[in-house]
C-alpha positions as CSV (number, residue, x, y, z in Angstrom):
1,M,-12.2,-17.7,17.8
2,N,-13.4,-19.0,14.4
3,A,-11.7,-16.1,12.6
4,I,-8.4,-17.0,14.3
5,L,-8.9,-20.7,13.5
6,A,-9.7,-19.8,9.8
7,L,-6.6,-17.7,9.5
8,S,-4.4,-20.4,11.1
9,A,-5.8,-23.1,9.0
10,R,-5.3,-21.0,5.8
11,Q,-1.7,-20.4,6.8
12,L,-1.1,-24.1,7.5
13,S,-2.7,-25.0,4.1
14,R,-0.3,-22.7,2.4
15,T,2.8,-23.9,4.2
16,S,2.1,-27.6,4.6
17,D,-0.2,-30.4,3.4
18,F,-3.0,-29.2,5.7
19,D,-6.5,-29.5,4.2
20,P,-7.4,-26.0,2.7
21,Y,-11.1,-26.7,3.2
22,V,-10.7,-26.6,7.0
23,A,-10.0,-22.9,6.7
24,D,-13.2,-22.5,4.6
25,A,-15.2,-24.3,7.3
26,Y,-14.0,-22.0,10.1
27,Y,-14.6,-19.0,7.8
28,Q,-18.2,-20.0,7.3
29,R,-18.7,-20.6,11.1
30,C,-17.3,-17.1,11.7
31,F,-19.9,-15.6,9.4
32,E,-22.7,-17.4,11.2
33,T,-21.9,-15.3,14.2
34,L,-20.5,-12.2,12.5
35,I,-23.5,-11.4,10.2
36,P,-26.2,-11.3,12.9
37,A,-23.9,-9.3,15.2
38,L,-23.5,-6.6,12.5
39,N,-27.2,-5.8,12.9
40,D,-27.0,-5.5,16.7
41,N,-26.3,-1.9,17.9
42,I,-24.7,-3.2,21.1
43,A,-22.6,-6.0,19.5
44,I,-21.2,-3.8,16.8
45,R,-19.4,-1.9,19.6
46,E,-17.7,-5.0,21.0
47,E,-14.0,-5.3,20.4
48,S,-14.2,-8.9,19.4
49,L,-16.4,-8.1,16.4
50,L,-13.9,-5.6,15.0
51,A,-10.9,-8.0,15.9
52,A,-12.6,-10.8,13.9
53,T,-13.2,-8.5,11.0
54,I,-9.6,-7.4,11.0
55,I,-8.4,-11.1,11.1
56,L,-10.7,-11.9,8.2
57,R,-9.3,-9.0,6.3
58,L,-5.8,-10.4,6.8
59,M,-7.0,-13.7,5.4
60,E,-8.5,-11.7,2.5
61,E,-5.0,-10.1,1.9
62,M,-3.4,-13.6,2.0
63,N,-5.8,-14.8,-0.7
64,I,-5.0,-11.9,-3.2
65,S,-2.1,-13.9,-4.8
66,I,-4.5,-16.9,-5.2
67,I,-7.6,-15.3,-6.6
68,G,-5.8,-12.5,-8.4
69,S,-7.8,-9.6,-7.1
70,D,-8.7,-7.9,-3.8
71,P,-12.4,-7.8,-3.0
72,Q,-11.8,-5.6,0.1
73,G,-15.0,-6.9,1.6
74,H,-13.6,-7.1,5.1
75,L,-11.8,-3.8,4.7
76,F,-15.2,-2.2,4.1
77,G,-16.6,-4.1,7.1
78,T,-13.8,-2.8,9.3
79,Q,-14.5,0.8,8.2
80,A,-18.2,0.4,8.8
81,I,-17.7,-1.0,12.3
82,I,-15.3,1.7,13.3
83,R,-17.6,4.4,12.0
84,A,-20.5,2.9,13.9
85,A,-18.5,2.8,17.2
86,E,-16.3,5.8,16.5
87,Q,-16.8,7.5,19.8
88,S,-15.6,4.5,21.7
89,Y,-12.4,4.5,19.7
90,V,-11.8,8.2,19.8
91,G,-11.8,8.3,23.6
92,T,-9.2,5.5,23.8
93,T,-6.1,6.6,25.7
94,G,-3.0,4.6,26.6
95,P,-2.1,1.2,25.1
96,N,-5.0,-1.2,25.4
97,F,-6.8,-3.9,23.3
98,R,-9.2,-1.4,21.7
99,Q,-6.4,0.8,20.5
100,A,-4.4,-2.2,19.2
101,I,-7.4,-3.2,17.2
102,Y,-7.8,0.3,15.7
103,W,-4.1,0.5,14.8
104,A,-4.3,-3.0,13.1
105,A,-7.2,-1.6,11.1
106,F,-5.2,1.5,10.3
107,R,-2.3,-0.6,9.0
108,Q,-4.7,-2.5,6.7
109,E,-6.1,0.8,5.5
110,L,-2.6,2.2,5.0
111,W,-1.6,-0.8,2.9
112,I,-4.6,-0.6,0.6
113,S,-4.2,3.2,0.3
114,L,-0.6,2.8,-0.9
115,M,-1.4,-0.1,-3.1
116,T,-4.4,1.5,-4.8
117,Q,-3.2,5.1,-4.6
118,R,-6.4,6.3,-2.9
119,A,-7.1,8.4,0.1
120,F,-7.9,6.9,3.4
121,Q,-11.4,5.6,3.9
122,L,-10.8,5.1,7.6
123,H,-11.1,8.1,9.8
124,I,-7.7,9.1,11.3
125,F,-8.6,9.7,15.0
126,P,-7.1,12.6,16.7
127,A,-3.7,11.6,17.9
128,D,-1.3,13.6,20.1
129,R,0.2,15.8,17.4
130,S,2.5,17.8,19.7
131,M,6.2,17.2,19.6
132,S,6.7,17.4,23.3
133,P,8.6,14.7,25.1
134,A,6.5,11.5,25.4
135,D,7.0,7.7,25.5
136,D,7.7,5.7,22.4
137,S,4.0,4.5,22.1
138,I,2.9,8.1,21.7
139,W,5.7,8.9,19.2
140,A,4.7,5.8,17.2
141,T,1.1,7.0,17.2
142,R,2.2,10.4,16.0
143,T,4.3,8.8,13.2
144,I,1.5,6.6,12.0
145,A,-1.1,9.4,12.1
146,H,1.3,11.6,10.1
147,M,1.7,8.8,7.5
148,G,-2.1,8.7,7.2
149,D,-2.1,12.5,6.7
150,V,0.5,12.1,4.0
151,C,-1.5,9.4,2.2
152,N,-4.6,11.6,2.3
153,F,-2.6,14.5,0.8
154,A,-0.9,12.4,-1.9
155,F,-4.1,10.6,-3.0
156,G,-6.9,12.9,-1.9
157,D,-8.5,16.2,-2.9
158,D,-5.8,18.3,-1.3
159,R,-3.0,16.9,-3.5
160,H,-2.5,20.1,-5.3
161,S,-2.5,22.3,-2.2
162,V,0.9,24.0,-1.8
163,L,-0.2,25.1,1.7
164,R,-1.0,21.5,2.8
165,Y,2.3,20.2,1.3
166,S,4.2,22.9,3.3
167,Q,2.4,22.0,6.5
168,L,3.2,18.3,6.1
169,M,6.9,19.0,5.3
170,D,7.1,21.3,8.4
171,E,5.6,18.6,10.6
172,N,8.1,16.1,9.2
173,K,11.0,18.4,9.9
174,V,9.9,19.0,13.4
175,W,9.3,15.3,13.9
176,R,12.9,14.5,12.8
177,T,14.4,17.1,15.1
178,Q,12.3,16.3,18.2
179,R,11.9,12.5,18.0
180,P,13.4,10.4,20.8
181,D,16.8,8.7,20.4
182,S,15.0,5.3,20.2
183,F,13.6,6.4,16.8
184,V,17.1,6.9,15.4
185,S,18.8,3.9,14.0
186,T,22.2,3.2,15.4
187,T,23.4,1.7,12.1
188,H,21.7,4.1,9.7
189,K,21.1,7.7,10.6
190,I,17.7,8.9,9.3
191,V,18.0,12.1,7.3
């Protein structure tokens, strides 16, 4: 709750005359709960802890233009929490809160990977990589996981591998031919 209130107060302070110190107060309250929980093996597996860390990372991203740098502290926290509770995220099937939290963390990792041109630090969980018919949620997961694979190729140790490049290009071609109609823009045809 304090993470949500801190983020909300930060946004209000940037878009109105709202007192910016209110966000700082909620931020500090969040840490009073967050820091002890990070040392608790049971609490670290709770979805609310990871959700709070992701919200604080979003706040960190908002502050980049103000402070002029990206400390990535909450990004590292997110990575550590996911590593600590990895098995509970790997086993997630179907849309649910735990999966939504993971994909929010994935989006943050994707952004920083592209901005800093570095490989993913967050583990890309096994996604359904088949190209068989499925609902849009599964196709979106396939697409996002492929994007993570491409970032790892472009910025990681395999960047000079012709074999890996060919594999990724083949996956991309198959995706384009097998994707559902809902992934094809009606105004712009994706080539």
